[in-house]
DOKOLTOR-602026 format. One record per residue (C-alpha): x, y, z. Coordinates in pm, whole numbers, plus 50000, padded with zeros to 5 digits. Layout:
residues N
XYZ ...
END
This chain:
residues 462
500144998749980 501635029049915 500535069949928 498625083149702 499615115649508 496645135149640 497905171749456 498795181049102 502425172549047 503625206648952 506735227749090 505845242349408 507695274949332 506275283748979 504095312848952 500785319448733 500935339548444 498105367448461 496605386048131 495365418948159 492115419547933 491775457547996 495085465647861 494205442947543 490765464447482 492445499247538 495145490047268 492705479247025 490395511847139 493505535647024 494295517046728 490565512446593 490445545846378 493725543246230 492725526345901 495545529245632 492805537545355 491665568345597 493595595745500 491975616045805 492245594246130 489625600346333 490175606546709 489605581646965 486735578147137 486525596247530 486985570047787 486045574048116 487845565148368 486745540248632 485365551148931 488445544349228 486865528349551 488575523849870 489205492949997 488665483250403 490115449350411 489735434450803 489365403750989 485955400151129 486135373051409 483365347751462 480695358551738 480485341552065 476855340152051 476475325251740 474035298751761 474985258951759 473945235051534 471075208951666 472425176951683 469245159251531 469275184051236 472705181751157 472415146051168 469565148250911 471265175450691 474285151250673 472485116050600 472275124350232 475805128150182 476635100650434 474645078750230 477545076849955 478715042149955 482315058349801 482735066550166 483135027450223 484015022050629 483395055050756 484535066451110 483795103051206 483395131451489 481675165951478 482075191051765 480785226151876 484695244651899 483445266052122 481475241852415 483105211952320 479925193452268 479685165852031 477415170951755 477765139151553 479785108451588 479765078151393 482445050051515 484325076751651 485935052851896 487125028051630 490685028851530 491335030051158 493995035550894 494225074450906 497065084150666 498275119650697 496035135350943 498375117851175 500245149851139 497925168451327 498765145051676 502595156451550 502245195451517 499995195151838 503045173751989 505605197351860 503605232451962 503145216752343 506725207252333 508985229452185 509035265852172 507855283451874 511495294851738 513285260251788 515815255751522 517935228251433 521505228451330 523765211851087 527465219151134 531005211451034 533825204951248 537315195751235 538015158551213 541075137751410 543745141451097 544915172950931 542525186850669 539745166950764 536085176550850 533275161450926 529665168050863 527585163951115 523705159551085 521395179251374 518115162251208 517755191450971 516165178650606 515415210150482 519075223650389 519105232250026 521165229449714 519975257949580 522145290849566 521885315949818 518935342749717 517035315149577 514445295249717 514305257949839 511875236249821 511345242050223 510715282650297 513425299750435 515995269750438 519415270250536 522005269550221 524685243150125 526875270749985 526745287950315 528815261850488 530895258050159 531585296350219 531935291950575 534685265650521 536505285250293 537185314150509 538285294250752 541745285150563 541505252750623 543155229950345 540325201650325 541705167450217 538805145150353 535455145750454 532935120550629 529635122550740 528205121651103 524575106451111 524535090851437 521945116651618 519395097151429 520705057851523 518055036251306 516305023351176 515945046450903 512365032050760 509405028651010 507214998550986 504744998650711 506495019350480 506355006250135 509975015150010 508485020249640 507445057149778 511265066949766 510995062149385 507625078349432 508655108049581 506905104449925 509595097450150 513225093550189 515245073150448 515185093150772 518795102150835 520245130851006 520995155450732 519705155450361 519395184650077 515855193249970 514205163450196 516195139849946 514405151749619 516515147349310 514755179049189 514985203849465 511745220949365 509195190649310 506555179149568 506795146349441 510625137549307 512205107849293 514425105449622 517545093749735 517735061149934 521115076250111 520525113750162 523035120450426 525985104850222 524605124749900 524725157150121 528545149050176 528735139249864 527415172949691 529425194849987 532915173449888 532425179649504 532285217149596 535215215849824 536625201049527 537405164749660 536365136249507 532645125849620 533565090249595 535845094749868 533095104650136 532545081450431 529515074350688 529655058551006 530065056651361 534285049651380 535775072851276 533505099051116 531605105351457 532415140551559 533635144051957 531705172752149 535175188052192 535325187851793 536315225751666 533475239751463 534395251651127 530655257050986 527275258151062 523865266450944 520105266551122 516595254751026 514255277050969 512235284951301 509575254451408 506995276251334 507875277250991 508715237850943 505165231851057 503495253250840 505455235250564 504835203150734 500905205350714 499855224450408 502125204250199 501895171750384 505775164250383 506325130450529 509985138350570 509755166150757 506875154850974 508985124851074 511975144851147 510075165351379 509005136551535 512685128951607 513185164751738 510275160552004 511765130952119 515225142352157 513615172452386 512115146152588 515335126152654 514025095952431 515905084452132 515555099051817 514125067451653 510475062651489 509775042451869 511055075252035 508955098551841 505815080051856 506415075852236 506895113352298 503935123152076 501695096752255 502795111352575 502765144852523 499085143352413 498525117052725 500065148252977 498105171952811 494605155652856 494035135752564 492255102452567 494865078952345 492455047052366 493105027252083 496015044351935 498825025151733 501385048551570 504615036651391 505785068551218 505215105651285 503755115150922 501025088150864 502395069850567 502505038750767 499595013650713 500355000351075 498865029051210 495555029551351 493945063451564 490495068851686 488405098551479 487485111451862 491005116151905 492085137351617 488665154951680 489635163952078 493055174751967 490925202351689 488935212751926 491355222452188 493105242751895 489975260051794 488385267352151 489085288552429 490885270252658 494415255652477 495925287852322 499565269652270 497475250952044 495735277351851 498635280751587 497885242851487 494815262651259 496845284451089 498935251350956 495905239550771 495025237350386 492675262250307 489995245850071 490205255549717 493045272049792 496315262449948 498745232749975 496585194149945 493255212949931 494095237649649 492345214249392 489175204449596 486175222249694 486925247749443 484925276949359 481715275149306 481635253649606 480285271649896 483075257250130 486035273049913 487735293650153 485555282650449 486735247250513 490715244050653 491585206950670 494365184150662 493965151950402 495085118950443 495765097050134 497075058950085 495645033949904 492525024449965 492335055350298 490895088450282 490815112350553 489795153050630 490055166350974 489625203951042 487135231451106 484655247550920 482225281350983 478985272150956 476125296350801 475335307251156 479285317051182 479795289751450 482825273451447 482905234251413 485715207251407 485345177151214 487085144251128 486375120850870 488105085950801 487355066450489 488635029950469 488205004850211 487465026949894 489845042049640 490985078749747 489605091749378 486125080349487 486205087749841 487895123049847 484915140449681 482315121049909 484455134050218 484225172050029 480215167550024 479925159650406 482255188150478 480585211850228 477015202450424 478455211850748 479535246750606 475635249450458 474355240150791 472115267251008 470765234751151 468365247551420 
END
């Protein structure tokens, strides 16, 4: 079971071409009277300038006294969408964000394969554990021998091969050529290079992963240093990835230093840097808040896993899949969330062995949207917007009434489709929802899930 590509395979940094129809029209107006057969060109018609308007953009908060839907009426409104057989085996939960009251549920405590909505839990645990400005550091230190350097991975997959001044795949990512320039300025005559990957002791592949997803572009072995998330194409969402990301990063660095890339070695001895090793160069990742946004909006599996390892290290656990899962689960439990039935094997949701309940995801979303857990409120800003951003850019497209009103994390594997987020209904009440479909193809299940979320948006339900 491999991950389904849930967004168009395009270069995420490419722009759109805007054509100004007005300019074309004006050009036609001013040339209309200039025929070569008319010796006396007529003057162009008078064009009346459009009336200027002054915009007054503002953010209007939802009212605290907006009426809450009736559970009975909401259930009746949802039923036509819920009757769609394309939903397969559906579990779900809908909550009033302000009061925490359950408005609708279906098999909400039954664990199902969730897909990428696991990233909601990872992001919540990160927000509860780490400061928003937390960064990871990649360093180059002096080795044991003269002229020997050691590239020490600190757990940052966002280091980019793109030149300084250009944007890599990840937002505000550090640049490899920054490390290179610092090494040159050090004056060291570099004779050899090693890679220290020991902060992530392995395994590098989680249980339940399909290694075909490496070539498919969803994942790469989780090692402590890599370029552009291991992508062959630094800017493509689903570029094929490398099987040896840390070693490839060392080779790219070596080549820029004039060394033979084939001479780069990786391992624990003697490449492991000692704590006392002199730092020659270092770069830092973007703040955690920036990385969480990239993680969620673009459903980046590699970034999710490394953030999971980051949480584990912060809690004194090993930077492994087991350590990350334990750290995420315990963080949520300590914050009052009921993790009964949760069985995680990774932090991204790519594993087909993951099982969680709709109730758990919805609890976390309700805490983020409600009044009592402000430390989780930034999670809402990481959710893709229906018909506009990230993995929802090509769903709920206008004229869907839910476009712009639904913000949700998607999840897609073979036979698995999920949607979990928030929606403002027609009465301006904020609702949270979690929908998990198992057993049908995502191509069929996604529109069916979107129809349920659209019904929530259209609900006054009183």
